[in-house]
N, CA and C of each residue as an Amber inpcrd file, in Angstrom:
protein
   210
 -77.1440000 148.9890000-137.3680000 -76.4210000 148.8030000-136.1370000
 -75.8550000 150.1520000-135.7230000 -75.7620000 150.3460000-134.4270000
 -75.2350000 151.6020000-133.9340000 -74.6220000 151.4360000-132.5620000
 -74.1820000 152.5310000-132.0370000 -73.5850000 152.5380000-130.7080000
 -74.5930000 153.1490000-129.7480000 -74.7560000 152.5200000-128.6000000
 -75.6480000 153.0220000-127.5630000 -74.7820000 153.3860000-126.3640000
 -74.9270000 154.5990000-125.8920000 -74.1960000 155.0290000-124.7060000
 -75.0000000 154.6740000-123.4660000 -74.3800000 153.9280000-122.5640000
 -75.0330000 153.5580000-121.3090000 -74.0920000 153.8750000-120.1540000
 -74.6610000 153.9820000-118.9780000 -73.8560000 154.2610000-117.7930000
 -72.9410000 153.0800000-117.4830000 -71.8240000 153.3750000-116.8630000
 -70.8530000 152.3350000-116.5160000 -71.4700000 151.2620000-115.6180000
 -72.2960000 151.6760000-114.6550000 -72.9220000 150.7140000-113.7390000
 -73.8260000 149.7410000-114.4900000 -74.5890000 150.2370000-115.4650000
 -75.4470000 149.3480000-116.2540000 -74.6030000 148.3870000-117.0770000
 -73.5150000 148.8890000-117.6550000 -72.6270000 148.0110000-118.4210000
 -72.0650000 146.9070000-117.5300000 -71.7060000 147.2590000-116.3120000
 -71.1850000 146.2730000-115.3700000 -72.2390000 145.2100000-115.0570000
 -73.4830000 145.6340000-114.8790000 -74.5630000 144.6780000-114.6060000
 -74.8130000 143.7740000-115.8160000 -74.7370000 144.3330000-117.0130000
 -74.8940000 143.5270000-118.2350000 -73.7790000 142.4920000-118.3180000
 -72.5450000 142.9150000-118.0190000 -71.4050000 141.9970000-118.0610000
 -71.6090000 140.8420000-117.0950000 -72.0500000 141.1510000-115.8700000
 -72.2720000 140.1000000-114.8660000 -73.3950000 139.1540000-115.3010000
 -74.4930000 139.7250000-115.7880000 -75.6300000 138.8950000-116.2220000
 -75.2580000 138.0340000-117.4140000 -74.4130000 138.5550000-118.2990000
 -74.0290000 137.7820000-119.4830000 -73.2400000 136.5370000-119.1010000
 -72.4550000 136.6200000-118.0480000 -71.6920000 135.4510000-117.5940000
 -72.6290000 134.3800000-117.0450000 -73.6450000 134.8020000-116.3210000
 -74.6070000 133.8480000-115.7530000 -75.4130000 133.1810000-116.8620000
 -75.8210000 133.9630000-117.8630000 -76.6790000 133.4540000-118.9340000
 -75.8980000 132.8330000-120.0900000 -74.5700000 132.8080000-119.9870000
 -73.7110000 132.2610000-121.0570000 -73.9600000 132.9660000-122.3850000
 -74.0690000 134.2960000-122.3130000 -74.2500000 135.1220000-123.5060000
 -73.0940000 136.1140000-123.5690000 -72.8530000 136.6350000-124.7560000
 -71.9040000 137.7450000-124.8570000 -72.5470000 138.9750000-124.2140000
 -71.7290000 139.9690000-123.9310000 -72.2650000 141.2050000-123.3640000
 -73.2660000 141.8240000-124.3290000 -72.9510000 141.8390000-125.6150000
 -73.8690000 142.4030000-126.6050000 -75.1630000 141.6060000-126.6850000
 -75.0700000 140.2760000-126.6340000 -76.2730000 139.4480000-126.6920000
 -77.1410000 139.6570000-125.4580000 -76.5170000 139.8380000-124.2990000
 -77.2860000 140.0880000-123.0740000 -77.9980000 141.4260000-123.1590000
 -77.3010000 142.4510000-123.6280000 -77.9240000 143.7680000-123.7800000
 -79.0740000 143.6980000-124.7790000 -78.8750000 142.9910000-125.8880000
 -79.9320000 142.8590000-126.8940000 -81.1430000 142.1200000-126.3200000
 -80.8870000 141.0950000-125.5100000 -81.9790000 140.3520000-124.8730000
 -82.7870000 141.2720000-123.9640000 -82.0930000 142.0410000-123.1210000
 -82.7900000 142.9530000-122.2150000 -83.5740000 144.0160000-122.9850000
 -83.0080000 144.5210000-124.0700000 -83.7110000 145.5250000-124.8790000
 -84.9680000 144.9050000-125.4910000 -84.8320000 143.7130000-126.0750000
 -85.9800000 143.0680000-126.7130000 -87.0730000 142.7500000-125.6930000
 -86.7010000 142.1520000-124.5740000 -87.6940000 141.7970000-123.5540000
 -88.3300000 143.0580000-122.9820000 -87.5420000 144.0840000-122.7600000
 -88.0860000 145.3490000-122.2650000 -89.1010000 145.9390000-123.2250000
 -88.7930000 145.9140000-124.5110000 -89.7180000 146.4250000-125.5240000
 -91.0030000 145.5970000-125.5410000 -90.8640000 144.2720000-125.5100000
 -92.0430000 143.4070000-125.5200000 -92.8970000 143.6090000-124.2710000
 -92.2510000 143.7880000-123.1230000 -93.0040000 144.0300000-121.8850000
 -93.7340000 145.3660000-121.9370000 -93.1050000 146.3920000-122.4890000
 -93.7820000 147.6840000-122.6290000 -94.9620000 147.5930000-123.5830000
 -94.8240000 146.8060000-124.6400000 -95.8900000 146.6790000-125.6290000
 -97.0070000 145.7460000-125.1650000 -96.7350000 144.9240000-124.1520000
 -97.7060000 143.9600000-123.6310000 -97.7500000 144.0600000-122.1070000
 -98.2240000 145.1870000-121.5710000 -98.1380000 145.4200000-120.1300000
 -98.9850000 144.4870000-119.2750000 -99.9130000 143.7690000-119.8680000
-100.7340000 142.8470000-119.0820000-100.0870000 141.4740000-118.9420000
 -99.0050000 141.2290000-119.6780000 -98.3130000 139.9430000-119.6120000
 -97.1630000 140.0150000-118.6070000 -96.9230000 138.9100000-117.9150000
 -95.7700000 138.8270000-117.0250000 -94.5180000 138.5610000-117.8660000
 -93.3660000 138.7280000-117.2510000 -92.1070000 138.4050000-117.9140000
 -92.1330000 136.9630000-118.4190000 -92.5630000 136.0260000-117.5680000
 -92.5970000 134.6170000-117.9560000 -93.5320000 134.3740000-119.1350000
 -94.6530000 135.0830000-119.1540000 -95.5850000 134.9350000-120.2820000
 -94.9810000 135.4670000-121.5740000 -94.2670000 136.5770000-121.4850000
 -93.6050000 137.1310000-122.6680000 -92.5680000 136.1500000-123.1910000
 -91.7340000 135.6040000-122.3110000 -90.6930000 134.6570000-122.7300000
 -91.3290000 133.3860000-123.3050000 -92.3710000 132.8640000-122.6640000
 -93.0470000 131.6620000-123.1680000 -93.6240000 131.9120000-124.5540000
 -94.2040000 133.0850000-124.7550000 -94.7760000 133.4220000-126.0570000
 -93.6890000 133.4820000-127.1280000 -92.5450000 134.0710000-126.7960000
 -91.4390000 134.1590000-127.7470000 -90.8620000 132.7810000-128.0640000
 -90.7350000 131.9270000-127.0460000 -90.2500000 130.5630000-127.2830000
 -91.2000000 129.8010000-128.1970000 -92.4930000 129.9250000-127.9430000
 -93.4940000 129.2530000-128.7800000 -93.4210000 129.7560000-130.2180000
 -93.3010000 131.0780000-130.3890000 -93.2060000 131.6610000-131.7260000
 -91.9670000 131.1670000-132.4720000 -90.9060000 130.8350000-131.7180000
 -89.6710000 130.3300000-132.3270000 -89.7310000 128.8290000-132.5910000
 -90.8320000 128.1930000-132.1750000 -90.9830000 126.7620000-132.4170000
 -90.4100000 125.8730000-131.3350000 -90.0840000 126.4610000-130.1890000
 -89.5450000 125.6800000-129.0810000 -90.7030000 125.0460000-128.3160000
 -90.6340000 123.7400000-128.1010000 -91.6490000 123.0340000-127.3440000
 -91.1800000 122.9240000-125.9000000 -91.9440000 123.5090000-125.0160000
 -91.5940000 123.4890000-123.5910000 -92.4670000 122.4490000-122.9070000
 -91.8540000 121.3980000-122.3310000 -92.6530000 120.3830000-121.6620000
 -93.3350000 120.9690000-120.4110000 -94.4930000 120.4230000-120.0470000
 -95.1430000 120.9280000-118.8300000 -94.2780000 120.6590000-117.6020000
 -94.4020000 121.5300000-116.6110000 -93.6260000 121.3790000-115.3900000
 -94.0970000 120.1340000-114.6500000 -93.1590000 119.4390000-114.0320000
 -93.4980000 118.2620000-113.2420000 -93.8980000 118.7180000-111.8620000
 -94.8640000 118.0400000-111.2850000 -95.2680000 118.3760000-109.9180000
 -94.5510000 117.4690000-108.9410000 -94.3540000 117.9640000-107.7190000
 -93.7040000 117.1610000-106.6850000 -92.2100000 117.2240000-106.7590000
 -91.5750000 116.7590000-105.6960000 -90.1160000 116.7410000-105.6220000
 -89.5690000 115.5160000-106.3180000 -88.3490000 115.6390000-106.8080000
 -87.6970000 114.5080000-107.4990000 -86.9880000 113.6140000-106.5100000
């Protein structure tokens, strides 16, 4: 574990995003770092494909999307 120096504006954006995602500021930053790394390592995959792949690897079963309005 270590300290990462980031600009104040980025920290502010992480803080705001963490409130929306119900994560701590550190957890939000870690999520962005992990997803960013995975996206760089898999440039042909979309963000949604990367997240779906990670959910599947964690054993999360995602039901198929329903068609039509509720």
